[in-house]
C-alpha positions as CSV (number, residue, x, y, z in Angstrom):
1,M,4.6,-10.0,23.5
2,D,6.3,-14.1,23.6
3,L,6.8,-15.4,19.9
4,Q,8.1,-18.4,21.5
5,G,6.5,-21.4,19.4
6,F,5.8,-19.0,16.4
7,T,7.5,-19.5,12.4
8,Y,9.4,-16.7,11.4
9,Y,8.7,-16.2,7.9
10,K,9.4,-12.8,5.8
11,D,9.6,-10.2,9.1
12,H,6.1,-11.9,10.4
13,W,5.7,-14.7,12.6
14,Y,3.1,-16.9,12.8
15,E,1.7,-19.7,14.5
16,A,-1.0,-22.5,12.7
17,S,-3.1,-25.1,14.8
18,A,-5.5,-27.4,14.0
19,T,-8.7,-27.9,16.5
20,S,-11.6,-30.3,16.0
21,P,-14.2,-28.9,18.4
22,T,-16.9,-31.1,18.0
23,G,-14.6,-34.5,17.2
24,G,-16.1,-33.8,13.4
25,P,-14.1,-32.0,10.6
26,W,-10.8,-30.6,11.7
27,H,-10.2,-26.8,10.9
28,G,-7.0,-24.6,10.9
29,E,-6.1,-21.5,12.6
30,V,-3.8,-19.0,12.1
31,T,-1.9,-16.3,14.2
32,I,-0.1,-13.4,12.3
33,C,2.5,-10.9,14.0
34,A,4.5,-8.5,12.6
35,K,6.8,-6.0,14.3
36,A,5.4,-2.2,14.2
37,V,7.6,0.8,13.7
38,D,8.4,1.2,17.0
39,G,9.7,-2.0,17.0
40,R,6.9,-3.4,19.2
41,S,5.3,-7.0,18.1
42,I,1.6,-6.8,17.1
43,K,-0.9,-9.2,16.4
44,I,-2.4,-9.1,12.8
45,F,-4.8,-11.6,12.8
46,E,-5.3,-13.5,15.7
47,H,-7.0,-17.2,15.9
48,E,-8.2,-16.1,11.9
49,P,-10.0,-19.6,10.2
50,V,-8.6,-21.1,7.5
51,P,-10.9,-21.8,5.0
52,G,-12.1,-25.4,4.7
53,Q,-12.5,-28.0,6.3
54,Y,-9.8,-31.6,6.3
55,F,-10.2,-34.8,7.5
56,S,-6.8,-35.0,9.6
57,E,-5.4,-32.5,12.1
58,G,-2.2,-33.1,10.2
59,E,-4.0,-31.8,7.0
60,A,-5.8,-29.3,8.8
61,W,-2.1,-28.1,10.2
62,Q,-0.6,-28.1,7.1
63,H,-3.3,-26.1,5.2
64,A,-3.2,-23.2,8.0
65,R,0.6,-22.9,7.6
66,D,-0.4,-22.6,3.9
67,Y,-2.8,-19.9,4.1
68,A,-0.5,-17.8,7.1
69,E,2.3,-17.8,4.5
70,K,-0.2,-16.8,1.6
71,L,-1.4,-13.9,3.8
72,I,1.7,-12.9,4.3
73,D,2.7,-13.1,1.0
74,E,-0.1,-11.0,-0.5
75,G,0.6,-8.6,1.6
76,R,-2.5,-8.8,3.7
77,A,-0.8,-9.8,7.4
78,N,1.1,-6.2,6.9
79,P,0.7,-3.4,10.4
80,D,-0.6,-1.0,7.7
81,S,-3.1,-3.3,5.9
82,H,-5.8,-3.1,8.5
């Protein structure tokens, strides 16, 4: 799995993004990967929606980053948590 463009954080990699599909409020999404026991990279969350709607792309992106790190910190993004 190519993790280029992902951010490394506490033995995980995440990608935060922001979208405004209808030209209205912005929404954040995160994809989080971790390393499996056998060394492979596996996706834990893929395009997981971030709660809330935001007024700007930057705000949605920042909330997506924060949400990804929160999921990792809380242990909800571990390979054995799913």
